[in-house]
C-alpha positions in Angstrom: 194.6 72.6 156.6 196.2 75.0 159.1 194.7 77.4 161.5 196.8 79.7 163.7 199.9 78.0 162.2 198.7 74.4 162.9 197.5 71.7 160.6 194.2 69.9 161.0 195.5 67.1 163.2 194.0 65.4 166.4 194.2 67.8 169.3 193.3 67.9 172.9 190.0 69.4 173.7 190.4 73.0 174.9 188.3 74.7 177.6 185.3 76.4 176.1 182.3 78.4 177.5 179.3 76.4 178.6 177.4 77.3 175.4 180.0 75.5 173.3 180.4 72.4 175.5 177.0 71.6 176.7 174.6 69.8 174.3 171.5 71.8 173.6 168.4 69.8 172.7 165.5 71.3 170.8 162.3 71.9 172.6 159.2 69.8 172.2 157.6 72.6 170.2 160.2 72.3 167.5 160.3 68.5 167.1 157.7 65.7 167.3 157.3 64.2 170.8 158.5 60.7 169.9 161.7 62.2 168.5 162.0 64.3 171.6 162.0 61.2 173.8 164.6 59.5 171.7 166.8 62.6 171.8 166.6 62.6 175.6 167.6 58.9 175.6 170.5 59.6 173.2 171.7 62.7 174.9 174.7 60.9 176.5 175.7 59.5 173.1 175.3 62.9 171.4 177.6 64.4 174.1 180.1 61.5 173.5 180.1 62.1 169.8 180.6 65.8 170.2 183.5 65.5 172.6 185.3 62.9 170.5 185.0 65.1 167.4 186.2 68.1 169.3 189.1 66.1 170.8 190.1 65.0 167.4 189.8 68.3 165.5 189.7 70.9 168.3 188.9 74.5 167.4 188.6 73.8 163.7 185.0 72.6 164.4 182.9 75.7 163.8 179.6 74.0 164.9 177.5 70.9 165.1 173.8 70.9 164.9 171.0 68.3 164.9 169.0 68.8 161.7 165.2 68.3 161.5 163.9 64.8 160.6 164.2 63.8 156.9 161.1 64.5 154.7 159.3 61.5 153.1 160.7 60.7 149.6 159.7 58.8 146.5 161.6 55.7 145.5 163.7 57.8 143.2 164.9 59.9 146.1 162.9 63.0 145.2 160.6 64.7 147.9 157.0 63.8 147.7 154.7 66.4 146.1 153.1 68.6 148.7 149.6 67.3 148.1 150.6 63.7 148.2 152.8 63.8 151.3 150.1 63.3 153.9 148.2 60.5 152.1 151.3 58.5 151.1 153.0 58.8 154.4 149.9 57.8 156.2 149.5 54.8 154.0 153.1 53.8 154.3 152.9 53.9 158.1 149.7 51.9 158.1 151.1 49.2 155.7 154.5 48.9 157.3 154.7 46.1 160.0 155.5 47.5 163.4 158.4 45.1 163.9 160.0 46.2 160.7 159.8 50.0 161.3 163.3 51.5 161.2 164.5 53.7 164.0 164.7 57.4 163.2 168.2 58.5 162.1 169.8 61.5 163.7 171.2 63.8 161.1 174.1 65.9 162.5 175.6 68.7 160.4 179.3 69.1 161.3 180.9 72.3 160.0 184.7 72.6 159.8 186.6 75.8 159.2 188.8 75.3 156.1 189.5 78.9 155.3 193.2 78.6 156.3 193.8 75.1 154.7 197.0 75.0 152.7 198.4 71.5 152.8 195.7 69.7 150.9 192.9 70.4 148.4 189.3 71.0 149.5 188.2 67.6 148.1 191.0 65.8 150.0 190.3 67.6 153.1 186.6 66.9 152.9 187.2 63.2 152.2 189.6 62.8 155.1 187.5 64.8 157.5 184.3 62.9 156.5 185.9 59.5 156.9 187.1 60.3 160.5 183.8 61.8 161.6 181.7 59.0 160.2 183.9 56.4 161.9 183.4 58.2 165.2 179.6 58.2 164.7 179.5 54.5 163.9 181.5 53.7 167.1 179.2 55.9 169.2 175.8 54.9 167.7 174.7 53.6 164.3 171.7 56.0 164.2 174.0 59.0 164.3 174.4 60.1 160.7 177.0 62.9 160.4 176.9 65.3 157.5 180.3 67.0 157.4 180.6 70.2 155.4 183.4 72.7 154.9 182.7 76.3 155.8 183.7 77.4 152.3 181.2 75.0 150.8 178.5 76.4 153.1 179.2 79.8 151.8 179.5 78.5 148.2 175.9 77.3 148.5 174.9 80.8 149.3 176.9 82.2 146.4 175.0 79.7 144.1 171.6 80.9 145.6 171.1 77.5 147.4 169.8 78.5 150.8 168.2 75.2 151.9 171.0 74.3 154.2 170.7 77.7 155.9 167.0 77.1 156.4 167.8 73.6 158.0 170.4 75.2 160.3 167.8 77.8 161.4 165.4 74.9 162.4 168.2 72.7 163.9 169.3 72.2 167.5 173.0 73.1 168.0 175.0 70.8 170.1 178.2 72.8 169.7 178.6 76.3 168.4 181.4 78.9 168.3 179.0 81.6 167.2 178.6 80.8 163.5 175.5 78.6 163.7 173.7 81.2 165.9 174.5 83.9 163.4 173.1 81.8 160.5 170.0 80.9 162.6 169.0 84.4 163.6 170.0 85.9 160.2 167.9 83.3 158.3 164.9 83.8 160.5 165.2 87.6 160.3 165.6 87.3 156.5 162.5 85.3 156.2 160.5 87.8 158.2 161.8 90.7 156.1 161.2 89.1 152.8 157.7 87.9 153.8 156.8 91.5 154.6 158.8 93.5 151.9 159.7 91.0 149.1 158.9 93.6 146.5 161.6 95.9 147.8 164.4 93.6 149.1 167.2 93.0 146.6 169.8 91.5 148.8 170.2 90.2 152.3 173.9 89.7 153.2 175.8 88.3 156.2 179.0 90.3 156.7 181.5 91.5 159.3 183.8 89.4 161.5 181.8 86.2 160.9 182.6 86.0 157.3 186.1 87.3 157.7 187.1 84.4 160.0 187.6 86.7 163.0 184.4 85.9 164.9 184.2 85.0 168.6 181.2 83.5 170.5 180.2 87.0 171.6 180.7 88.8 168.2 178.0 91.0 166.8 176.1 89.6 163.9 176.3 92.1 161.0 173.8 92.0 158.1 173.3 94.3 155.2 170.0 94.8 153.4 169.7 96.5 150.0 166.3 98.0 149.1 165.1 98.8 145.6 164.1 102.4 145.4 164.2 102.8 141.7 160.4 102.6 141.3 159.3 104.6 144.3 156.4 106.9 143.5 154.3 107.6 146.6 157.1 108.7 148.9 160.6 110.0 148.7 163.6 107.7 148.7 164.6 108.9 152.2 161.1 108.2 153.5 161.1 104.7 152.0 164.5 104.0 153.6 163.5 105.3 157.1 160.1 103.6 157.1 161.5 100.2 156.1 164.6 100.5 158.3 162.5 101.1 161.4 160.3 98.1 160.7 163.3 95.9 159.7 165.2 96.7 162.9 162.1 95.9 165.0 162.0 92.5 163.3 165.6 92.0 164.3 164.7 92.5 167.9 161.8 90.1 167.5 164.1 87.5 165.8 166.5 87.7 168.8 163.6 87.1 171.2 162.3 84.2 169.2 165.7 82.4 169.0 167.0 83.4 172.4 170.3 84.5 170.8 171.9 87.3 172.8 174.5 88.4 170.2 173.6 91.9 168.9 172.1 91.9 165.4 173.6 94.9 163.6 171.4 95.8 160.7 172.5 98.2 157.9 169.8 99.2 155.4 170.9 100.7 152.1 168.7 102.0 149.3 170.0 100.9 145.9 170.8 104.4 144.6 172.9 105.2 147.7 174.6 101.8 147.5 175.5 102.5 143.8 176.8 105.9 144.7 179.0 104.5 147.4 180.3 101.9 145.0 181.3 104.6 142.5 182.9 106.6 145.2 185.0 103.7 146.2 183.7 103.6 149.7 185.9 101.1 151.5 183.0 99.7 153.6 181.1 98.8 150.4 184.2 97.2 148.9 184.7 95.1 152.1 181.1 94.1 152.0 181.3 92.9 148.4 184.6 91.0 149.1 183.6 89.3 152.4 179.8 89.3 152.4 177.8 86.1 152.0 174.3 86.5 150.5 171.4 84.8 152.2 169.1 86.2 149.6 169.9 87.9 146.3 167.9 89.0 143.3 170.8 89.2 140.9 172.4 92.4 142.4 175.0 91.4 145.0 176.7 88.4 143.3 177.3 90.1 139.9 179.0 93.0 141.8 181.0 90.5 143.9 182.2 88.7 140.8 183.0 92.0 139.0 185.1 93.0 142.1 186.9 89.7 142.0 187.6 90.2 138.3 189.1 93.6 139.0 186.4 95.3 137.0 185.1 97.5 139.8 187.6 100.2 140.3 187.4 103.6 141.9 187.3 106.6 139.6 190.2 109.1 139.5 187.9 111.6 141.3 187.2 109.1 144.1 191.0 108.4 144.5 191.7 112.2 144.7 188.8 112.5 147.1 190.2 109.8 149.4 193.7 111.3 149.1 192.4 114.8 150.1 190.5 113.3 152.9 193.7 112.6 154.8 194.9 116.2 154.5 191.4 117.4 155.5 191.4 115.1 158.5 194.8 116.5 159.7 193.6 120.0 159.2 190.4 119.2 161.2 192.5 117.7 164.0 194.6 120.9 164.2 191.5 123.1 164.2 190.0 120.9 166.9 193.1 121.3 169.0 192.9 125.0 168.6 189.2 125.1 169.4 189.7 123.0 172.5 192.4 125.5 173.7 190.3 128.5 172.7 186.9 127.3 174.0 186.9 124.1 176.1 189.9 124.6 178.5 189.2 128.4 178.5 185.7 128.1 179.8 186.5 125.1 182.0 188.4 127.5 184.3 186.9 130.9 183.5 183.3 130.1 184.4 184.1 128.6 187.8 186.3 131.6 188.5 183.4 134.0 187.8 181.2 131.7 190.0 183.7 132.1 192.9 183.6 135.9 192.5 179.8 135.8 192.6 179.8 133.6 195.6 182.0 136.1 197.3 179.3 138.7 196.7 180.3 140.6 193.6 178.8 140.7 190.1 180.7 138.6 187.6 183.4 140.6 185.8 184.2 140.4 182.0 186.4 137.5 181.0 189.5 139.7 180.6 188.9 141.4 184.0 188.4 138.0 185.8 192.1 137.2 186.5 192.7 140.7 187.9 189.6 140.5 190.1 190.6 137.0 191.3 194.0 138.3 192.2 192.8 141.4 193.9 190.2 139.7 196.1 191.4 136.2 196.8 195.2 136.6 196.6 195.8 140.1 198.0 192.8 141.0 200.1 191.5 137.7 201.5 194.8 135.7 201.1 192.7 132.6 200.3 194.3 131.7 196.9 197.9 131.1 195.8 199.3 133.3 192.9 200.1 130.3 190.7 196.4 129.7 190.1 195.8 133.2 188.9 198.7 132.6 186.5 197.0 129.5 185.1 193.8 131.6 184.5 195.8 134.4 182.9 197.6 131.9 180.6 194.2 130.5 179.4 192.8 134.0 178.7 196.0 135.0 176.8 195.9 131.8 174.8 192.3 132.4 173.7 193.2 136.0 172.7 196.3 134.9 170.8 194.3 132.2 168.8 191.4 134.6 168.2 193.7 137.3 166.9 195.8 134.9 164.8 199.1 135.5 166.6 199.1 131.8 167.5 198.5 129.7 164.4 198.6 126.2 165.9 198.3 124.4 169.2 200.2 121.1 169.6 198.8 118.1 171.4 201.6 118.5 174.0 200.6 122.1 174.7 196.9 121.1 174.9 197.8 118.3 177.4 199.6 120.9 179.6 196.5 123.3 179.5 194.2 120.4 180.4 196.4 119.3 183.3 196.5 122.9 184.5 192.8 123.2 184.2 192.3 120.0 186.3 194.7 121.4 188.9 192.9 124.8 188.9 189.4 123.2 189.3 190.5 121.1 192.2 191.8 124.2 194.0 188.7 126.2 193.1 186.5 123.6 194.8 188.5 124.1 198.0 188.2 127.9 197.5 184.4 127.5 197.3 184.3 125.8 200.6 186.5 128.5 202.2 184.2 131.2 200.8 181.1 129.5 202.1 182.7 129.1 205.5 183.4 132.8 205.6 179.9 133.6 204.5 178.5 131.4 207.2 180.5 133.3 209.8 179.5 136.6 208.4 175.9 135.6 208.1 175.7 134.7 211.8 177.1 138.2 212.7 174.7 139.9 210.3 171.8 137.8 211.6 172.7 138.7 215.2 173.0 142.4 214.4 169.6 142.4 212.5 167.8 140.6 215.4 169.3 142.9 218.1 168.4 146.0 216.1 164.8 144.9 215.7 164.5 144.1 219.4 165.9 147.5 220.3 163.2 149.1 218.1 160.5 147.0 219.8 161.8 148.0 223.2 161.8 151.7 222.2 158.2 151.3 221.4 157.7 150.0 224.9 159.5 153.1 226.4 163.0 151.6 226.8 165.3 154.0 224.9 168.7 152.3 225.6 169.5 148.6 225.8 173.0 147.2 226.0 173.9 143.9 224.3 174.4 142.1 227.5 171.0 143.2 228.8 169.0 142.3 225.6 168.1 138.8 226.6 166.9 139.9 230.1 164.9 142.9 228.7 163.4 140.7 226.0 162.2 138.2 228.6 161.0 140.8 231.2 159.4 143.4 228.9 158.1 141.2 226.1 157.9 137.5 227.1 156.7 137.9 230.7 154.1 140.5 229.7 152.6 138.2 227.1 153.4 140.5 224.2 155.7 138.0 222.5 155.1 134.2 222.7 157.6 132.3 225.0 158.9 130.1 222.2 160.7 133.1 220.7 163.0 133.3 223.7 164.5 129.9 222.7 165.0 131.2 219.1 166.8 134.3 220.4 169.0 132.1 222.7 170.1 130.0 219.7 171.2 133.1 217.8 173.1 134.6 220.8 174.8 131.2 221.4 175.8 131.0 217.7 177.4 134.4 217.9 179.3 133.4 221.1 180.6 130.2 219.4 181.7 132.3 216.4 183.8 134.5 218.7 185.3 131.3 220.4 186.0 129.9 216.8 183.8 126.9 217.7 181.0 127.6 215.3 179.7 124.5 213.4 177.4 123.9 210.5 174.8 122.6 212.9 175.0 125.8 215.0 174.5 127.9 211.8 171.5 125.9 210.6 169.9 126.0 214.0 170.2 129.8 214.3 169.0 130.4 210.8 166.0 128.1 211.2 164.6 130.0 214.2 165.6 133.5 213.1 163.2 133.8 210.2 160.1 133.3 212.3 161.4 135.5 215.1 162.2 138.4 212.7 158.8 138.0 211.0 156.9 138.2 214.3 158.9 141.2 215.6 158.5 143.2 212.3 154.7 142.6 212.4 154.6 143.6 216.1 156.3 146.9 215.2 154.0 147.5 212.3 150.9 146.9 214.4 152.3 149.1 217.2 153.2 152.0 214.8 149.8 151.6 213.1 147.9 152.2 216.3 150.0 155.2 217.1 149.6 156.5 213.5 145.8 156.5 214.0 146.3 158.7 217.0 148.1 161.3 214.8 145.4 161.4 212.2 142.7 164.0 211.8 139.9 162.6 209.6 137.4 164.9 208.1 134.1 164.8 206.0 133.3 167.5 203.5 131.3 168.1 200.3 129.1 165.3 199.2 130.3 162.5 201.4 134.0 162.9 200.7 136.6 162.0 203.3 140.1 163.3 203.8 142.9 163.0 206.3 145.7 165.1 207.8 148.5 163.1 209.4 150.5 165.1 211.9 154.1 164.0 212.4 156.9 165.8 214.4 157.4 168.8 212.1 155.5 168.0 209.0 151.9 167.2 208.1 150.7 165.1 205.1 147.3 165.8 203.6 145.2 163.4 201.6 142.1 165.2 200.2 140.2 162.1 199.1 141.1 158.8 200.8 138.7 156.8 198.6 140.2 158.0 195.3 141.9 155.3 193.2 145.0 157.5 192.7 145.5 159.4 195.9 146.8 162.9 195.7 149.1 163.6 198.6 150.4 167.0 199.7 152.6 168.1 202.6 153.1 171.2 204.7 155.4 172.2 207.6 153.8 172.4 211.1 154.3 175.9 212.6 155.0 176.5 216.2 151.5 177.8 216.9 150.1 174.5 215.5 149.0 175.9 212.1 150.1 174.5 208.8 152.5 176.2 206.4 152.1 176.3 202.6 151.0 173.0 201.0 153.4 171.4 198.5 152.9 168.4 196.2 154.2 165.1 197.7 153.9 161.4 197.0 153.1 158.1 198.7 156.8 157.1 198.6 157.8 160.3 200.4 155.1 159.7 203.0 156.3 156.2 203.7 159.9 157.2 203.9 159.0 160.0 206.5 157.0 157.5 208.5 160.0 155.1 208.6 162.5 157.7 210.0 160.3 159.9 212.2 159.0 158.7 215.6 155.3 159.3 215.9 154.4 161.1 219.2 152.4 159.0 221.6 149.9 161.9 222.1 148.9 164.6 219.5 147.5 167.9 220.7 145.5 169.9 218.2 145.7 173.7 218.5 143.0 176.2 217.4 144.8 177.6 214.3 144.7 174.2 212.6 140.9 174.4 212.3 141.1 177.4 210.1 143.6 175.5 207.9 141.1 172.6 207.6 138.5 175.1 206.4 140.9 176.5 203.8 141.8 173.0 202.6 138.5 171.2 202.7 135.9 174.1 202.7 133.9 176.0 205.3 131.5 173.1 206.0 134.2 170.6 206.9 133.4 168.2 209.7 135.9 166.5 212.0 135.2 162.9 212.7 135.6 161.5 216.2 136.1 157.8 217.2 136.2 156.5 213.7 
C-alpha cells in the first residue's frame, strides 16, 4: 500500500499534535470502576503499544481506540438474550473460583488507511498488517488484544448496513486519532439522537466531505447529510417540514459536540427527498459527489441503491441538465461583466461623490447635484480657497463621466484592469479628502472664534447702550464691562472670566497660535455669557416698554393698550383676546395719532427690535381725544398697573 508515493513500510514516528500522541483514557462514567483502575495501571503499556505501532506504520494509522468490554456470550459464541444476561452473568461470577477469574482483555481497534494501496491485495495487506500489530501487542502485554481493520472495510460495513462497529467506536476511548475516529464518534451519537426523535422521517444519514475523500486533517470540519422523507406530509408544507426539522437537528448537533467534547465543526446539510431527487435529475455536482464519496451511517434503502446506480453508470444527467450547466458558464461570465460595470457605475462612483458633497456641506454650502459637484469642488477648493490640487477634481470628473457613459450605453464594458484603476484612484481621492476635511474644520474653527468674538462684543455694546454708554471701542470693552456691569453687580463676576477667554482666543488667532483647547475653552464659556446678556437686555427693554404703554379700561371690563414708540404707535384693542387684533398709527408732532392701519404681531416685534424705546414718555393732551375715538367716550386710563 502506498500513501503520498510511499509503501506501507516501517517508518520513523513523525511529530503530531498533542491530541494524536497523548493517550486518552475514558472517564469513570463510561467504564466500570474496576476496569478504570486497570486502565490507569496499563496506561504506560498502552502508550508503548501506540508508539510502537506508529513507529512501524507512521501516518498510515488513521486511529486507535479502546473498545468497550466484551458482552457475556453463550458457549456457541452468540450474545446472551437480553432477559438472561443479568441472571447468567451473576451466576457465572458466583460459581467461578476467584483464583481462576481471568483478567479483563483490552480490545483495541486499530484502523489503517488502505485507500492508496496498490502493491498488494486487501486480504494480503490485512493479513500482513494484523500479524505485525498482534506481535507488537503480545510483546507489550498479553492482555492487549488488537483488532486491526482496513478503512475501506470499515466503510464497507456501512455500505452493508452493519453499523455495530460505528456504535462501538462512539463508546470507545481513542488513544490515537487523526480526526477520523472523532468524526465517527460525533456523527454516530448525533445520528442516534436524530433517529430517536424523527425515525419516521429520516431516510438516510451520510458522512461526507474531506473525511470520506481521504483529504481530512485533525481540524477538518465533519460534514453530514440527512435526507428527510416528505412524500407523505399532510399537516404542513414541505418547506415548513424541512425548516422545522432542520432547526432541531442542527441544535442536536451542537448538543452532540458538547457531549463528546469534540471541537471540530459539525456541518449538517438537510435535504427533503423531493429536492434531493430534483437535484439528482438536474445533475447537481454536489449530489453526485455525495453519492460517490458518501458513507451511510443509516439508510432505509434510498442512498445505497442510488450509489450503486451511479457506480454502474445508470445515473446520468439529462440533455437539458447538460445544456443548463453549459449555459451557466456563459451566464456567469455575463454576470461578472455586469458586476464590473455596476461597480464602476455605482460603487466607485458613490465612494468619492458622497464624500465630495460632504466636504462642500462642511464648507457651509448646500450639496450640489452629482453632475455639478466636480465644478463646485474646483471653484471652491481649487480656485478660491486653494486647499485642493486639480488632479483630485479630475478623478471625480472621470468617475462622473464613467457613470454617465455606462448609463447611456456609450461604454459597453468595463475591464478588471480599468476597474482596478478606478478603485486605486478612489482610495487616493478618499485619503486626500480626509485631509481636506481637517483643513476645512481648522478654517471653521478660526472663523468661529472671530464670529463668536464679534457676536459677544456686539451684545455687550447693546447692553452698555442701555446703561447710557453710546460708544465703546474694542480696546475699552473689557474695562467698561468690568466697571459698568461687573462692579455694579448687574452681571455676575464669573462672566468676566468667560469674556477674557474669548478675547484671549481672538488674540491667539491673530498671532496664529490658536489651539483646539483655546477654541473649546472659548466656546464653553460663551454660550452661558451670551444667554445671560440677552436675557438682561430683554428684561431691561421690557421695563422700558412698560413705561411707553398706555393701558385703558372700557366697555364691560375690556382692556386695551397703546404702545408709543419714536414715531409710531401700536394699538391693541383687547389684550385678553385669543387672537389679538393689532393696528398702528403714526405719532403726529402735537402728540396726536394719525389714521389707524391694520398691522400684525410680527410687524410689532420687528419695530421693537430696531427702534430704541425712549427712557421717558410724555403724553400730550390731543392723545386723550384719540383714546375716546378708539375705545369710546367712557374710556379710563389705568395708572400704576
